[in-house]
N, CA, C and O of each residue as an XYZ file, in Angstrom:
840
protein
N      82.518    107.807    177.416
C      80.983    108.554    177.801
C      80.884    109.717    177.059
O      79.891    109.808    176.337
N      81.850    110.823    177.068
C      81.472    111.912    176.340
C      82.585    112.223    175.482
O      83.611    112.596    176.052
N      82.589    112.152    174.354
C      83.588    112.379    173.333
C      84.077    113.854    173.092
O      84.973    114.117    172.290
N      83.313    114.953    173.972
C      83.676    116.418    173.726
C      83.955    116.663    175.058
O      83.947    117.838    175.427
N      84.193    115.813    175.825
C      84.858    116.102    177.301
C      86.179    115.660    177.534
O      86.426    114.479    177.291
N      87.408    116.674    178.123
C      88.500    116.122    178.597
C      88.713    116.452    179.770
O      88.683    117.628    180.130
N      89.001    115.306    180.678
C      89.209    115.556    182.386
C      90.787    115.533    182.356
O      91.459    114.649    181.823
N      91.212    116.510    182.932
C      92.845    116.765    183.180
C      92.897    115.862    184.433
O      92.152    116.130    185.375
N      93.707    114.844    184.491
C      94.214    114.086    185.574
C      95.139    114.121    186.008
O      95.425    113.414    186.974
N      95.952    114.952    185.461
C      97.347    115.385    185.976
C      97.670    115.287    187.644
O      97.048    116.157    188.254
N      98.319    114.613    188.320
C      98.332    114.536    189.509
C      98.630    116.028    190.386
O      98.444    116.006    191.603
N      99.008    117.072    189.845
C      99.066    118.379    190.406
C      97.842    118.921    190.417
O      97.522    119.535    191.434
N      96.819    118.816    189.228
C      95.726    119.105    189.227
C      94.662    118.431    190.117
O      93.645    119.055    190.417
N      94.839    117.378    190.477
C      93.849    116.700    191.152
C      94.379    117.018    192.578
O      93.518    117.148    193.448
N      95.661    117.159    192.928
C      95.938    117.572    194.287
C      95.679    118.804    194.702
O      95.509    118.977    195.909
N      95.593    119.949    193.763
C      95.044    121.258    194.044
C      93.621    121.176    194.197
O      93.147    121.644    195.233
N      92.833    120.647    193.323
C      91.748    120.514    193.540
C      91.051    119.926    194.740
O      90.009    120.425    195.165
N      91.656    118.792    195.333
C      91.320    118.476    196.635
C      91.323    119.314    197.823
O      90.516    119.286    198.752
N      92.354    120.074    197.669
C      92.260    121.125    198.647
C      91.271    122.281    198.318
O      90.763    122.883    199.263
N      90.976    122.617    197.083
C      89.958    123.641    197.108
C      88.518    123.148    197.454
O      87.640    123.920    197.839
N      88.317    121.620    197.265
C      87.023    121.123    197.849
C      86.896    121.210    199.249
O      85.760    121.263    199.720
N      87.902    121.232    200.009
C      87.842    121.355    201.553
C      87.319    122.413    201.774
O      87.725    123.455    201.259
N      86.163    122.342    202.705
C      85.383    123.566    203.247
C      86.272    124.455    204.058
O      86.109    125.673    204.131
N      87.357    123.692    204.750
C      88.206    124.491    205.682
C      89.193    125.404    204.985
O      89.784    126.227    205.683
N      89.409    125.357    203.828
C      90.502    126.017    203.017
C      90.053    127.611    202.881
O      88.882    127.950    202.710
N      90.899    128.313    202.958
C      90.484    129.833    203.150
C      90.364    130.358    201.693
O      90.707    129.816    200.642
N      89.713    131.704    201.946
C      89.310    132.287    200.754
C      90.785    132.875    200.205
O      90.764    133.178    199.012
N      91.758    133.032    200.734
C      93.107    133.804    199.897
C      93.664    132.258    199.445
O      94.124    132.198    198.304
N      93.661    131.083    200.197
C      94.248    129.866    199.671
C      93.292    129.337    198.414
O      93.836    128.947    197.381
N      91.915    129.342    198.543
C      91.290    128.959    197.547
C      91.405    129.788    196.258
O      91.241    129.110    195.244
N      91.629    130.989    196.072
C      91.881    132.063    195.198
C      93.245    131.606    194.590
O      93.298    131.294    193.401
N      94.311    131.565    195.365
C      95.650    131.131    194.900
C      95.820    129.905    194.187
O      96.639    129.783    193.276
N      94.809    128.690    194.715
C      94.840    127.704    194.129
C      94.113    127.730    192.603
O      94.574    127.145    191.622
N      93.099    128.390    192.615
C      92.229    128.540    191.315
C      93.258    129.267    190.312
O      93.264    129.034    189.104
N      94.045    130.089    190.887
C      94.840    130.797    189.895
C      95.745    129.584    189.180
O      95.804    129.358    187.971
N      96.498    128.795    190.352
C      97.374    127.871    189.819
C      96.814    126.764    189.176
O      97.547    126.196    188.365
N      95.705    126.332    189.344
C      95.129    125.110    188.696
C      94.736    125.577    187.232
O      95.044    124.873    186.270
N      94.086    126.713    187.083
C      93.846    127.263    185.888
C      94.971    127.196    184.827
O      94.664    126.902    183.672
N      96.127    127.428    185.122
C      97.428    127.441    184.253
C      97.558    125.987    183.805
O      97.769    125.651    182.640
N      97.407    125.119    184.889
C      97.649    123.728    184.552
C      96.268    123.299    183.372
O      96.484    122.627    182.364
N      95.212    123.706    183.656
C      94.424    123.197    182.633
C      94.487    123.856    181.514
O      94.341    123.173    180.501
N      94.665    125.011    181.377
C      95.126    125.979    180.141
C      96.065    125.286    179.239
O      95.874    125.448    178.033
N      97.090    124.509    179.632
C      98.023    123.822    178.952
C      97.064    122.674    178.044
O      97.364    122.315    176.905
N      96.089    122.284    178.658
C      95.457    121.212    177.888
C      94.516    121.732    177.003
O      94.180    121.068    176.022
N      94.018    122.901    177.235
C      92.887    123.590    176.293
C      93.608    124.154    175.202
O      92.986    124.287    174.148
N      94.851    124.526    175.252
C      95.828    125.191    174.249
C      96.661    124.099    173.711
O      97.655    124.550    173.142
N      96.587    122.841    173.702
C      97.262    122.055    173.463
C      97.792    121.765    171.447
O      98.818    121.355    170.905
N      96.498    122.228    170.957
C      96.499    122.205    169.710
C      96.323    123.728    168.739
O      95.669    123.853    167.704
N      97.077    124.707    169.406
C      97.285    125.948    169.052
C      97.914    125.966    167.730
O      98.899    125.234    167.636
N      97.511    126.762    166.471
C      98.349    126.714    165.251
C      99.553    127.577    165.727
O      99.542    128.493    166.550
N     100.636    127.048    164.985
C     101.896    127.606    164.897
C     102.458    127.733    163.465
O     101.924    127.109    162.548
N     103.567    128.560    163.249
C     104.101    128.798    162.196
C     105.777    128.937    162.161
O     106.339    129.663    162.981
N     106.433    128.286    161.283
C     107.803    128.520    161.469
C     108.369    129.915    160.983
O     108.026    130.419    159.913
N     109.359    130.555    161.951
C     109.839    131.808    161.754
C     111.414    131.509    161.854
O     111.943    130.560    162.433
N     111.997    132.496    161.184
C     113.484    132.404    161.153
C     113.746    133.298    162.563
O     113.116    134.295    162.917
N     114.673    132.750    163.140
C     115.337    133.453    164.375
C     116.703    133.495    164.380
O     117.225    132.825    163.489
N     117.751    134.332    165.432
C     119.037    133.830    165.523
C     119.145    133.713    167.049
O     118.824    134.606    167.833
N     119.698    132.352    167.423
C     120.221    132.016    168.663
C     121.362    132.554    168.960
O     121.940    132.941    167.944
N     122.063    132.788    170.141
C     123.344    132.964    170.360
C     124.445    132.251    169.496
O     125.583    132.687    169.319
N     123.950    131.133    169.006
C     124.847    130.283    168.407
C     124.764    130.390    166.804
O     125.778    130.514    166.116
N     123.258    130.323    166.190
C     123.121    130.228    165.029
C     121.616    130.731    164.616
O     120.700    131.143    165.328
N     121.702    130.550    163.252
C     120.192    130.848    162.725
C     119.298    129.650    162.692
O     119.790    128.556    162.416
N     118.021    129.771    162.951
C     117.134    128.320    162.944
C     115.895    128.748    162.629
O     115.624    129.948    162.665
N     114.955    127.768    162.266
C     113.640    127.887    162.106
C     113.200    127.291    163.331
O     113.688    126.293    163.863
N     111.939    128.196    163.862
C     111.604    127.763    164.964
C     110.148    128.105    165.213
O     109.806    129.230    164.848
N     109.260    127.349    165.754
C     107.798    127.615    165.825
C     107.353    128.778    166.782
O     107.831    129.039    167.886
N     106.375    129.397    166.145
C     105.724    130.645    167.012
C     104.316    130.472    166.727
O     103.978    129.862    165.713
N     103.448    130.962    167.543
C     101.883    130.905    167.499
C     101.673    131.762    166.469
O     102.372    132.759    166.287
N     100.419    131.328    165.526
C     100.211    132.137    164.511
C      98.510    132.534    164.648
O      97.676    132.044    165.410
N      98.348    133.624    163.593
C      96.899    133.789    163.490
C      96.715    134.992    164.400
O      97.632    135.536    165.016
N      95.526    135.326    164.422
C      94.905    136.394    165.414
C      95.377    135.884    166.970
O      95.726    134.729    167.213
N      95.322    136.839    167.843
C      95.537    136.654    169.445
C      94.262    135.945    169.807
O      93.199    136.306    169.302
N      94.323    134.997    170.622
C      93.158    134.232    171.038
C      92.271    135.180    172.072
O      92.736    136.064    172.792
N      91.032    134.826    171.981
C      90.200    135.640    173.201
C      89.646    134.863    174.262
O      89.033    133.807    174.110
N      89.952    135.581    175.618
C      89.536    134.618    176.848
C      88.184    135.142    177.398
O      88.196    136.349    177.636
N      87.215    134.603    177.609
C      86.095    135.167    177.755
C      85.684    134.462    178.975
O      85.507    133.247    179.055
N      85.544    135.335    179.939
C      85.114    135.194    181.356
C      83.532    135.222    181.454
O      82.918    136.188    180.999
N      82.875    134.156    182.050
C      81.664    134.351    182.503
C      81.560    134.919    183.953
O      81.819    134.271    184.967
N      81.189    136.075    183.917
C      81.130    136.662    185.383
C      80.396    136.135    186.376
O      79.293    135.662    186.106
N      80.830    136.130    187.541
C      81.597    136.658    188.231
C      82.887    135.698    188.412
O      84.006    136.210    188.376
N      82.726    134.261    188.614
C      83.398    133.516    189.069
C      84.234    133.180    188.012
O      85.189    132.503    188.393
N      84.215    133.440    186.662
C      85.121    133.069    185.776
C      86.475    133.789    185.554
O      87.303    133.395    184.733
N      86.658    135.010    186.447
C      87.436    135.955    186.722
C      88.933    135.134    187.379
O      90.088    135.361    187.018
N      88.528    134.255    188.311
C      89.551    133.600    188.886
C      90.433    132.570    188.045
O      91.605    132.289    188.293
N      89.681    132.073    187.038
C      90.442    131.232    186.048
C      91.116    132.120    184.973
O      92.169    131.793    184.425
N      90.400    133.334    184.688
C      90.915    134.080    183.630
C      92.283    134.853    184.313
O      93.208    135.285    183.625
N      92.234    134.925    185.540
C      93.366    135.788    186.011
C      94.676    134.783    185.666
O      95.640    135.230    185.046
N      94.633    133.678    186.029
C      95.665    132.668    185.972
C      95.938    132.341    184.518
O      97.095    131.978    184.309
N      95.207    132.383    183.561
C      95.367    131.922    182.227
C      96.300    132.965    181.489
O      97.194    132.716    180.680
N      95.809    134.391    182.038
C      96.361    135.496    181.397
C      97.847    135.612    182.044
O      98.554    136.520    181.607
N      98.337    134.822    182.982
C      99.558    135.079    183.295
C     100.422    133.981    182.443
O     101.650    134.067    182.408
N      99.821    133.100    181.862
C     100.281    132.134    181.029
C     100.154    132.705    179.451
O     101.012    132.348    178.643
N      99.262    133.437    179.107
C      98.964    134.051    177.772
C      98.644    135.278    177.898
O      97.487    135.648    177.699
N      99.772    136.239    178.305
C      99.418    137.729    178.705
C      99.098    138.363    177.140
O      98.610    139.492    177.183
N      99.276    137.871    175.946
C      98.842    138.908    174.918
C      97.221    138.378    174.480
O      96.699    138.819    173.456
N      96.714    137.679    175.114
C      95.127    137.368    174.755
C      94.290    138.524    175.050
O      94.449    139.351    175.948
N      93.330    138.459    174.124
C      92.549    139.596    174.188
C      91.294    139.062    175.422
O      91.222    137.852    175.640
N      90.534    139.834    176.032
C      89.578    139.416    176.877
C      88.429    140.086    176.807
O      88.297    141.301    176.663
N      87.333    139.016    176.942
C      85.831    139.759    177.152
C      85.232    139.166    178.076
O      85.805    138.254    178.670
N      83.857    139.573    178.430
C      83.414    139.259    179.679
C      81.749    139.070    179.330
O      81.136    139.973    178.761
N      81.191    137.989    179.675
C      79.811    137.793    179.568
C      79.121    137.702    181.175
O      79.447    136.885    182.036
N      78.212    138.645    181.286
C      77.476    138.702    182.738
C      76.290    137.956    182.709
O      75.509    138.193    181.788
N      75.992    137.064    183.572
C      75.016    136.207    183.499
C      74.788    135.868    184.691
O      75.781    135.582    185.359
N      73.560    135.793    185.289
C      73.084    135.210    186.602
C      72.401    134.390    186.527
O      71.786    134.433    185.461
N      72.037    133.242    187.395
C      71.109    132.031    187.596
C      69.944    132.673    188.266
O      70.100    133.315    189.304
N      68.659    132.502    187.642
C      67.524    132.935    188.484
C      67.359    131.638    189.524
O      67.391    130.448    189.211
N      67.192    132.157    190.722
C      67.155    131.103    191.675
C      65.999    130.108    191.529
O      66.098    128.944    191.916
N      64.863    130.629    190.937
C      63.674    129.831    190.751
C      63.514    129.012    189.642
O      62.923    127.938    189.761
N      64.012    129.422    188.471
C      63.866    128.771    187.299
C      65.314    128.171    186.865
O      65.211    127.428    185.889
N      66.546    128.307    187.324
C      67.773    128.189    187.105
C      68.213    128.641    185.768
O      69.258    128.254    185.246
N      67.273    129.582    185.159
C      67.721    129.872    183.925
C      68.691    131.100    183.824
O      68.482    131.935    184.705
N      69.560    131.358    183.076
C      70.383    132.432    182.798
C      69.772    133.861    182.714
O      68.704    133.937    182.106
N      70.238    134.888    183.181
C      69.725    136.061    182.776
C      70.883    136.952    182.551
O      71.644    137.296    183.455
N      70.984    137.291    181.391
C      72.183    138.314    180.837
C      72.110    139.960    181.356
O      71.111    140.668    181.232
N      73.219    140.321    181.875
C      73.245    141.602    182.283
C      74.466    142.385    181.820
O      74.567    143.591    182.045
N      75.357    141.712    181.196
C      76.627    142.451    180.368
C      77.201    141.571    179.508
O      77.289    140.358    179.700
N      77.699    142.336    178.301
C      78.330    141.509    177.120
C      79.452    142.467    176.540
O      79.170    143.558    176.044
N      80.618    142.028    176.628
C      81.556    142.844    175.893
C      82.861    142.017    175.295
O      83.727    141.571    176.049
N      82.895    141.893    174.147
C      84.066    140.939    173.490
C      84.989    141.742    172.670
O      84.628    142.876    172.356
N      86.152    141.294    172.278
C      87.168    141.838    171.447
C      86.436    141.731    170.008
O      85.590    140.846    169.881
N      86.688    142.496    169.032
C      86.491    142.350    167.707
C      86.929    141.260    166.772
O      87.860    140.581    167.204
N      86.549    141.001    165.803
C      86.825    139.822    164.850
C      86.779    138.466    165.145
O      87.352    137.529    164.587
N      85.921    138.486    166.222
C      85.768    137.073    166.960
C      85.815    135.943    166.026
O      86.405    134.986    166.526
N      85.351    135.718    164.733
C      85.334    134.888    163.943
C      86.940    134.236    163.352
O      87.076    133.178    162.738
N      87.973    135.136    163.715
C      89.275    134.946    163.507
C      89.982    134.533    164.424
O      91.190    134.334    164.297
N      89.182    134.303    165.717
C      90.129    133.939    166.862
C      89.597    132.727    167.336
O      88.457    132.308    167.138
N      90.777    132.026    168.171
C      90.423    130.870    169.124
C      89.621    131.519    170.198
O      90.070    132.549    170.701
N      88.551    131.060    170.582
C      87.782    131.709    171.689
C      87.755    130.384    173.170
O      87.374    129.228    172.989
N      88.145    130.814    174.262
C      88.407    130.063    175.306
C      87.343    130.760    176.334
O      87.491    131.891    176.795
N      86.397    130.008    176.574
C      85.400    130.410    177.565
C      85.803    129.853    178.841
O      86.221    128.697    178.901
N      85.702    130.630    179.919
C      86.015    130.126    181.282
C      85.134    130.374    182.277
O      84.709    131.519    182.424
N      84.745    129.378    183.077
C      84.015    129.492    184.241
C      84.163    128.391    185.084
O      84.268    127.269    184.587
N      84.191    128.591    186.544
C      84.798    127.241    187.112
C      83.934    126.138    187.282
O      84.391    125.012    187.479
N      82.488    126.410    187.210
C      81.513    125.334    187.364
C      80.801    125.253    186.364
O      80.428    126.343    185.929
N      80.339    124.030    185.624
C      79.655    123.423    184.720
C      78.438    122.753    185.487
O      78.376    121.534    185.645
N      77.551    123.566    185.915
C      76.412    122.732    186.682
C      75.410    122.534    185.705
O      75.736    121.733    184.828
N      74.045    123.137    185.581
C      73.013    122.913    184.762
C      73.566    123.165    183.362
O      72.887    122.717    182.437
N      74.638    123.780    183.076
C      75.086    124.090    181.775
C      74.104    125.239    181.007
O      74.261    125.484    179.811
N      73.165    125.855    181.757
C      72.272    126.750    180.901
C      72.963    128.105    180.948
O      72.537    128.873    180.085
N      73.907    128.594    181.720
C      74.401    129.894    181.658
C      75.696    129.751    180.457
O      76.005    130.623    179.646
N      76.342    128.363    180.618
C      77.373    128.109    179.581
C      76.874    128.155    178.316
O      77.410    128.857    177.459
N      75.701    127.348    178.046
C      75.187    127.332    176.710
C      74.732    128.711    176.274
O      74.966    129.080    175.123
N      74.073    129.515    177.161
C      73.576    130.926    176.521
C      74.692    131.909    176.668
O      74.362    132.978    176.156
N      75.983    131.940    177.218
C      76.924    132.487    176.968
C      77.444    132.162    175.406
O      77.705    133.076    174.624
N      77.550    130.870    175.084
C      78.293    130.536    174.074
C      77.265    130.829    172.716
O      77.742    130.916    171.584
N      75.923    130.957    172.963
C      74.916    131.469    172.006
C      75.355    132.892    171.660
O      75.391    133.168    170.461
N      75.709    133.876    172.588
C      75.943    135.112    172.456
C      77.308    135.197    171.683
O      77.453    136.130    170.893
N      78.279    134.318    171.852
C      79.641    134.474    171.202
C      79.289    133.872    169.957
O      80.202    134.100    169.163
N      78.456    133.265    169.475
C      78.454    132.659    168.180
C      77.629    133.674    167.390
O      77.660    133.677    166.160
N      76.859    134.571    168.126
C      76.149    135.588    167.557
C      76.888    136.629    167.324
O      76.608    137.342    166.360
N      77.921    136.914    168.106
C      79.108    137.829    167.805
C      80.106    137.397    166.968
O      81.133    138.075    166.917
N      79.988    136.171    166.145
C      80.889    135.663    165.155
C      81.933    134.603    165.373
O      82.693    134.205    164.490
N      81.908    134.095    166.855
C      82.764    133.114    167.054
C      82.512    131.759    166.526
O      81.379    131.319    166.725
N      83.365    131.004    165.882
C      83.319    129.725    165.443
C      84.223    128.684    166.075
O      83.847    127.513    166.122
N      85.155    128.979    166.463
C      86.196    128.377    167.279
C      86.341    128.323    168.600
O      87.274    128.948    169.104
N      85.555    127.656    169.321
C      85.208    127.896    170.817
C      85.593    126.665    171.620
O      85.258    125.577    171.151
N      86.199    126.694    172.672
C      86.642    125.808    173.671
C      86.128    126.255    175.054
O      86.133    127.468    175.266
N      85.782    125.607    175.812
C      85.222    125.694    177.396
C      85.893    125.210    178.226
O      86.118    124.006    178.111
N      86.391    125.840    179.213
C      87.369    125.314    180.379
C      86.615    125.896    181.903
O      86.244    127.025    182.224
N      86.590    124.796    182.520
C      86.000    124.722    183.812
C      86.772    124.017    184.667
O      87.676    123.277    184.278
N      86.439    124.216    186.000
C      87.259    123.480    187.256
C      86.317    122.282    187.240
O      86.894    121.302    186.769
N      85.027    122.028    187.607
C      84.196    121.110    187.810
C      83.193    120.957    186.821
O      82.825    121.986    186.255
N      82.613    119.745    186.461
C      81.515    119.747    185.541
C      80.669    118.416    186.197
O      81.119    117.424    186.771
N      79.339    118.775    185.898
C      78.254    117.682    186.452
C      77.992    117.129    185.195
O      78.108    117.859    184.211
N      77.589    115.713    185.033
C      77.031    115.172    184.142
C      75.855    115.937    183.304
O      75.835    116.006    182.075
N      74.865    116.509    184.194
C      73.965    117.334    183.519
C      74.270    118.456    182.638
O      73.599    118.761    181.651
N      75.459    119.132    183.104
C      75.859    120.409    182.200
C      76.744    119.843    181.098
O      76.700    120.405    180.004
N      77.417    118.959    181.240
C      78.058    118.199    180.096
C      77.044    117.855    178.810
O      77.205    118.174    177.632
N      76.010    117.144    179.385
C      74.955    116.696    178.571
C      74.234    117.948    177.773
O      74.071    117.949    176.552
N      73.827    119.016    178.659
C      73.357    120.176    178.040
C      74.044    121.008    177.016
O      73.492    121.726    176.183
N      75.363    120.813    177.191
C      76.365    121.765    176.352
C      76.568    120.854    174.948
O      76.818    121.327    173.839
N      76.406    119.506    175.257
C      76.643    118.760    173.968
C      75.282    118.850    173.043
O      75.311    118.941    171.816
N      74.134    118.811    173.812
C      73.014    119.250    173.079
C      72.921    120.408    172.378
O      72.540    120.422    171.208
N      73.273    121.509    173.061
C      73.218    123.006    172.558
C      74.453    123.251    171.600
O      74.336    123.724    170.469
N      75.524    122.915    172.119
C      76.747    123.045    171.372
C      77.770    122.036    171.075
O      78.925    122.174    171.478
N      77.434    121.154    170.471
C      78.169    119.782    170.200
C      79.619    120.008    169.595
O      80.466    119.122    169.702
N      79.909    121.288    168.914
C      81.061    121.584    168.269
C      82.172    122.385    169.359
O      83.285    122.754    168.982
N      81.743    122.547    170.535
C      82.460    123.060    171.595
C      83.096    121.992    172.476
O      82.312    121.305    173.129
N      84.578    121.715    172.607
C      84.993    120.835    173.400
C      85.077    121.577    174.889
O      85.273    122.772    175.108
N      84.902    120.669    175.694
C      85.077    120.993    177.143
C      86.229    120.414    177.856
O      86.469    119.230    177.620
N      86.958    121.023    178.660
C      88.214    120.785    179.300
C      87.873    120.994    180.862
O      87.554    122.140    181.176
N      87.902    120.053    181.839
C      87.672    120.183    183.106
C      88.748    119.348    184.035
O      89.338    118.367    183.582
N      88.925    119.778    185.231
C      89.569    119.033    186.136
C      88.830    117.765    186.620
O      89.514    116.751    186.764
N      87.352    117.708    186.917
C      86.969    116.556    187.364
C      85.355    116.596    186.645
O      84.835    117.560    186.084
N      84.790    115.264    186.857
C      83.188    115.279    186.465
C      82.951    114.651    187.470
O      83.506    113.600    187.792
N      81.791    115.436    188.294
C      81.374    114.908    189.586
C      80.141    114.125    189.249
O      79.766    113.779    188.129
N      79.571    113.905    190.416
C      78.522    112.804    190.519
C      77.128    113.395    189.773
O      76.596    112.805    188.832
N      76.627    114.648    190.342
C      75.285    114.906    189.969
C      74.938    116.341    190.483
O      75.788    116.931    191.149
N      73.818    116.896    190.231
C      73.489    118.086    190.825
C      72.562    117.722    191.686
O      71.855    116.730    191.505
N      72.454    118.706    192.988
C      71.332    118.481    193.913
C      70.148    119.383    193.557
O      70.088    120.130    192.580
N      69.174    119.191    194.542
C      67.815    120.074    194.187
C      68.030    121.622    194.193
O      67.151    122.419    193.865
N      69.200    121.945    194.570
C      69.602    123.411    194.535
C      70.328    123.791    193.163
O      70.581    124.952    192.844
N      70.581    122.854    192.518
C      71.586    122.883    191.199
C      72.812    123.096    191.413
O      73.491    123.639    190.542
N      73.411    122.669    192.749
C      74.729    122.508    193.021
C      75.314    121.202    192.480
O      74.687    120.149    192.373
N      76.791    121.434    192.104
C      77.439    120.111    191.908
C      77.727    119.209    193.129
O      77.904    119.820    194.183
N      77.796    118.025    193.167
C      77.644    117.206    194.285
C      78.880    115.936    193.889
O      78.587    114.990    193.158
N      80.286    116.107    194.508
C      80.530    116.378    195.986
C      80.822    118.120    195.550
O      80.548    118.900    196.462
N      81.218    118.596    194.567
C      81.609    119.815    194.214
C      82.451    120.707    195.297
O      83.190    120.108    196.079
N      82.373    121.790    195.339
C      83.230    122.581    196.323
C      82.422    124.056    196.800
O      82.965    125.114    197.120
N      81.263    123.815    196.747
C      80.503    124.956    197.024
C      79.994    126.125    195.895
O      79.790    125.749    194.741
N      79.825    127.336    196.204
C      79.858    128.299    195.072
C      81.237    128.839    194.856
O      81.802    129.466    195.752
N      81.681    128.660    193.934
C      83.105    129.287    193.496
C      83.343    130.651    193.676
O      84.437    131.087    194.034
N      82.319    131.375    193.431
C      82.238    132.880    193.528
C      82.381    133.200    194.951
O      83.239    133.970    195.383
N      81.647    132.680    195.557
C      81.434    133.184    197.186
C      82.812    132.813    197.744
O      83.459    133.626    198.403
N      83.372    131.250    197.401
C      84.762    130.933    198.045
C      85.731    131.974    197.713
O      86.403    132.509    198.595
N      85.846    132.324    196.316
C      86.746    133.010    195.863
C      86.809    134.623    196.455
O      87.832    135.233    196.767
N      85.551    135.065    196.505
C      85.631    136.410    197.153
C      85.392    136.668    198.325
O      85.571    137.746    198.892
N      84.970    135.690    198.761
C      84.645    135.634    200.444
C      83.467    136.243    200.876
O      83.359    136.772    201.983
N      82.364    136.173    199.840
C      80.867    136.345    200.070
C      80.012    135.197    200.398
O      80.321    134.026    200.177
N      78.796    135.644    200.999
C      77.718    134.557    200.921
C      76.646    134.856    200.143
O      75.729    134.045    200.018
């Protein structure tokens, strides 16, 4: 249906997501699961990283073995909820450079409003992974990627926990060159712009706010 979308259907991913969807799951548990599930999804989004052969010595012999090549990747969190995914991926890829895009959604227009932007240098030479738990309308995500492309990024991937068809379509329209990796493609958006069935507001559930 969407050639730029990958849904990670691994049983561990789906199990953890089910617990996160449950409204009775505590803030502490939700945050822990988000960190865990982000690492599992990150395996998929980094599947095709460039490597090079290097010479090393094992305790037994010398050999040629693969290591990551090129500039260290950039992980870009769309604030604030993106930080929950960011923390888990950084445990997996601690050498990554980190940037932040601050956007909030105007409750009336549902359009994104920028309030912060800080990213690593040399973006054109890095794989850029943008993280945000929810791809709902897609407006904030598309706006964030607009800013990243203006900063020089050309190799961008988007990682989210949940996606709505509306958001996936919006991203394909705005940025057809950006692959999306998610744990689930949900049914639709409700009149308030929330993903259905979804899991509520990821930021509120992560930080215990309302």
